[in-house]
C-alpha positions as CSV (number, residue, x, y, z in Angstrom):
1,M,4.5,25.4,-2.6
2,E,6.2,22.0,-2.8
3,I,4.6,19.2,-4.8
4,L,6.3,15.8,-4.8
5,A,5.6,13.5,-7.7
6,I,6.2,9.8,-6.9
7,I,6.6,7.3,-9.7
8,P,6.6,3.7,-8.5
9,A,8.5,1.6,-11.0
10,R,9.6,-1.9,-10.0
11,G,11.5,-4.2,-12.2
12,G,9.6,-7.4,-11.6
13,S,6.4,-6.9,-13.6
14,K,4.7,-10.2,-14.5
15,G,2.2,-9.4,-17.2
16,I,4.7,-7.7,-19.5
17,K,8.3,-8.5,-18.7
18,R,10.4,-5.4,-17.8
19,K,7.3,-3.4,-18.6
20,N,8.6,-0.1,-17.2
21,L,11.5,-0.2,-19.6
22,R,9.5,-1.3,-22.6
23,P,10.1,1.0,-25.5
24,I,6.9,2.9,-26.4
25,C,7.5,4.8,-29.7
26,S,11.2,4.5,-29.1
27,K,11.1,5.8,-25.5
28,P,11.1,3.7,-22.3
29,L,7.6,3.6,-20.7
30,V,8.8,5.1,-17.4
31,A,10.1,8.2,-19.2
32,Y,6.7,9.4,-20.1
33,S,5.7,9.8,-16.5
34,I,9.1,11.4,-15.6
35,E,8.5,14.0,-18.3
36,A,5.0,14.6,-17.1
37,G,6.4,15.4,-13.7
38,L,9.4,17.5,-14.8
39,N,7.4,19.5,-17.3
40,S,4.5,20.3,-15.0
41,K,4.1,23.9,-13.8
42,Y,3.1,22.7,-10.4
43,I,5.3,19.7,-9.6
44,T,8.5,20.7,-8.0
45,R,10.2,17.4,-7.4
46,T,9.9,14.1,-9.4
47,V,11.1,10.9,-7.8
48,V,11.2,7.3,-9.1
49,S,11.1,4.6,-6.5
50,T,12.6,1.3,-7.8
51,E,14.6,-1.7,-6.7
52,D,15.9,-2.2,-10.2
53,E,19.4,-0.8,-11.2
54,E,18.5,-0.5,-14.9
55,I,15.3,1.4,-14.2
56,A,17.2,3.6,-11.8
57,E,19.8,4.4,-14.4
58,V,17.2,5.1,-17.2
59,S,15.2,7.3,-14.8
60,K,18.3,9.4,-13.9
61,Q,19.1,9.8,-17.6
62,F,15.6,11.3,-18.1
63,G,16.1,13.7,-15.2
64,A,14.3,12.0,-12.2
65,Q,15.7,11.6,-8.7
66,V,15.8,7.9,-7.8
67,I,15.2,6.5,-4.4
68,K,16.2,2.9,-4.0
69,R,13.3,0.7,-2.8
70,P,13.9,-2.1,-0.4
71,M,13.2,-5.5,-1.8
72,E,10.4,-6.2,0.7
73,L,8.5,-3.3,-1.0
74,A,9.1,-4.7,-4.5
75,Q,7.1,-7.9,-4.3
76,D,4.2,-9.0,-6.5
77,E,1.7,-8.4,-3.6
78,T,3.2,-5.0,-2.6
79,K,0.6,-2.2,-2.6
80,T,1.4,1.3,-3.8
81,I,0.9,3.3,-0.6
82,P,3.7,1.6,1.4
83,V,6.1,2.6,-1.5
84,M,4.9,6.2,-1.3
85,L,5.2,6.3,2.4
86,H,8.8,4.9,2.1
87,V,9.7,7.8,-0.2
88,A,8.2,10.4,2.1
89,E,10.0,9.0,5.1
90,Y,13.3,8.7,3.3
91,L,13.2,12.4,2.1
92,K,12.1,13.6,5.6
93,N,14.9,11.7,7.4
94,S,17.6,12.4,4.9
95,E,16.8,16.0,3.9
96,N,14.1,17.1,6.3
97,Y,12.0,17.5,3.1
98,I,8.3,17.8,3.7
99,P,6.2,18.7,0.6
100,D,2.8,20.3,0.7
101,Y,1.2,17.9,-1.7
102,V,2.0,14.4,-3.1
103,V,1.0,13.2,-6.5
104,L,1.1,9.6,-7.7
105,L,2.1,9.3,-11.3
106,Q,1.8,5.6,-12.2
107,P,4.3,4.8,-15.0
108,T,1.8,2.7,-17.0
109,C,-0.1,5.8,-18.2
110,P,2.1,7.3,-21.0
111,L,-0.8,9.4,-22.5
112,R,-0.9,11.4,-19.3
113,D,1.4,14.3,-20.0
114,A,2.3,17.6,-18.1
115,K,-0.8,19.4,-19.5
116,Y,-3.1,16.6,-18.3
117,T,-1.4,16.8,-14.9
118,D,-1.6,20.5,-14.6
119,D,-5.3,20.6,-15.7
120,A,-6.0,18.0,-13.0
121,F,-4.2,20.2,-10.4
122,D,-6.2,23.3,-11.5
123,F,-9.4,21.3,-11.0
124,Y,-8.2,20.0,-7.6
125,F,-7.1,23.4,-6.2
126,E,-10.5,24.9,-7.2
127,K,-12.4,21.9,-5.5
128,Q,-10.3,22.4,-2.3
129,K,-12.2,25.6,-1.7
130,E,-15.3,23.3,-1.3
131,G,-13.6,21.1,1.2
132,Y,-12.3,18.3,-0.9
133,D,-9.0,16.9,0.5
134,S,-7.7,14.9,-2.4
135,C,-8.3,14.2,-6.1
136,F,-8.2,11.4,-8.6
137,S,-8.9,11.2,-12.3
138,A,-11.6,8.9,-13.7
139,F,-13.7,8.3,-16.8
140,D,-17.5,8.4,-17.0
141,L,-19.4,5.1,-16.8
142,G,-22.8,6.7,-17.2
143,T,-25.4,6.0,-14.5
144,T,-26.2,3.0,-12.4
145,H,-29.0,2.0,-14.9
146,A,-28.8,-1.8,-15.5
147,K,-25.2,-2.1,-14.1
148,W,-24.2,-5.3,-12.2
149,K,-21.1,-6.5,-10.4
150,I,-20.0,-10.1,-11.0
151,E,-18.5,-11.6,-7.8
152,H,-15.5,-13.9,-7.7
153,D,-17.7,-16.9,-7.3
154,G,-19.8,-15.9,-10.3
155,R,-22.7,-14.5,-8.5
156,A,-24.2,-11.2,-9.8
157,T,-25.0,-8.3,-7.6
158,G,-27.1,-5.4,-8.9
159,L,-25.8,-1.9,-8.5
160,Y,-29.3,-0.5,-8.6
161,D,-32.6,-1.6,-7.1
162,Y,-33.6,-4.0,-9.9
163,R,-36.8,-5.1,-8.0
164,T,-38.3,-1.6,-8.5
165,R,-36.5,-1.4,-11.8
166,P,-36.4,2.4,-12.5
167,R,-36.6,3.3,-16.2
168,R,-33.6,4.8,-17.9
169,Q,-35.3,8.1,-18.2
170,D,-36.0,8.2,-14.4
171,T,-32.8,10.2,-13.9
172,S,-33.6,11.1,-10.3
173,E,-33.4,7.4,-9.3
174,H,-29.9,6.9,-10.8
175,Y,-26.6,8.3,-9.8
176,K,-23.5,8.8,-11.9
177,M,-20.7,6.2,-11.9
178,V,-17.1,6.6,-12.7
179,C,-14.0,4.4,-12.9
180,E,-10.5,5.5,-11.8
181,N,-8.2,5.7,-14.9
182,G,-5.0,5.5,-13.0
183,A,-3.5,8.7,-14.4
184,F,-3.6,11.1,-11.5
185,Y,-3.9,10.9,-7.7
186,A,-3.1,13.9,-5.5
187,L,-3.5,14.9,-1.9
188,K,-2.0,16.9,0.9
189,Y,1.1,15.4,2.5
190,E,-0.5,15.3,5.9
191,T,-3.6,13.6,4.5
192,M,-1.5,10.9,3.0
193,L,0.2,10.2,6.3
194,E,-3.1,10.2,8.2
195,V,-5.2,8.0,5.9
196,K,-2.2,5.9,4.7
197,D,-3.6,6.0,1.2
198,F,-3.3,8.1,-1.9
199,I,-7.0,9.0,-1.8
200,G,-8.3,11.0,1.1
201,Y,-11.6,11.0,3.0
202,N,-13.4,13.4,0.6
203,P,-11.9,13.1,-2.9
204,A,-12.8,15.3,-5.9
205,V,-13.2,13.4,-9.1
206,Y,-11.5,14.8,-12.2
207,I,-13.5,13.3,-15.0
208,T,-11.8,13.0,-18.4
209,K,-11.8,10.6,-21.3
210,R,-10.6,7.1,-20.7
211,V,-6.8,6.9,-20.4
212,V,-5.3,3.5,-21.4
213,D,-3.3,1.9,-18.5
214,I,-0.8,-0.5,-20.0
215,D,-1.4,-4.1,-18.8
216,T,-1.2,-6.1,-22.1
217,E,0.5,-6.2,-25.4
218,E,-2.7,-5.0,-27.0
219,D,-2.6,-1.9,-24.7
220,I,0.8,-1.1,-26.0
221,L,-0.4,-1.3,-29.6
222,C,-3.3,1.0,-28.8
223,I,-1.0,3.5,-26.9
224,E,1.5,3.6,-29.8
225,K,-1.2,4.4,-32.3
226,Q,-2.5,7.2,-30.1
227,L,0.9,8.6,-29.5
228,T,1.8,8.5,-33.2
229,A,-1.4,10.3,-34.0
230,K,-0.8,12.9,-31.3
231,N,2.7,13.7,-32.6
């Protein structure tokens, strides 16, 4: 079974300059995801997609294969799936390599290690028996009770029927809510090509604790404290 891990790591991050190379506990951020892929018992190939020469060199030093990303796929507005499809097309055209599964390992989740990844795969492979075609990791938000969405124009939209206003203890009238934590997305190769996304039609949700996804300097401080305590 071939499982391809794709780590999209461009050089032009805006929130934190050169974020993917930022030292986190003396190791570049991108290295954590590379090690999560290389040390997994399931992942057979770990690829970093980047347009940046320094990220490419560091990624090679940590053992990843690097596929050069065209600049048109390294813009601020570039979404992740075109990058993944570019990697898949490159490997198919250059090596006739077609994996069974593809897993997205975003480089901004250094707390996601090989054990986390393998546990998520164990969960996914079991859920496949029930017809789930993909899997992503998430954390629990509780139920819909009293939850609202604030629109861009400031308007509030209720995520439950607030006119009938079920009580908190009326559990049959609420459903569970989760939020993607960005640490793990996996699906069959054919499903990715069909839906052109990294979540399929019927995803299984691997619910774990919240995993910090680095976006701010405060996130880095939080991550470093957790990594120090972990080690």
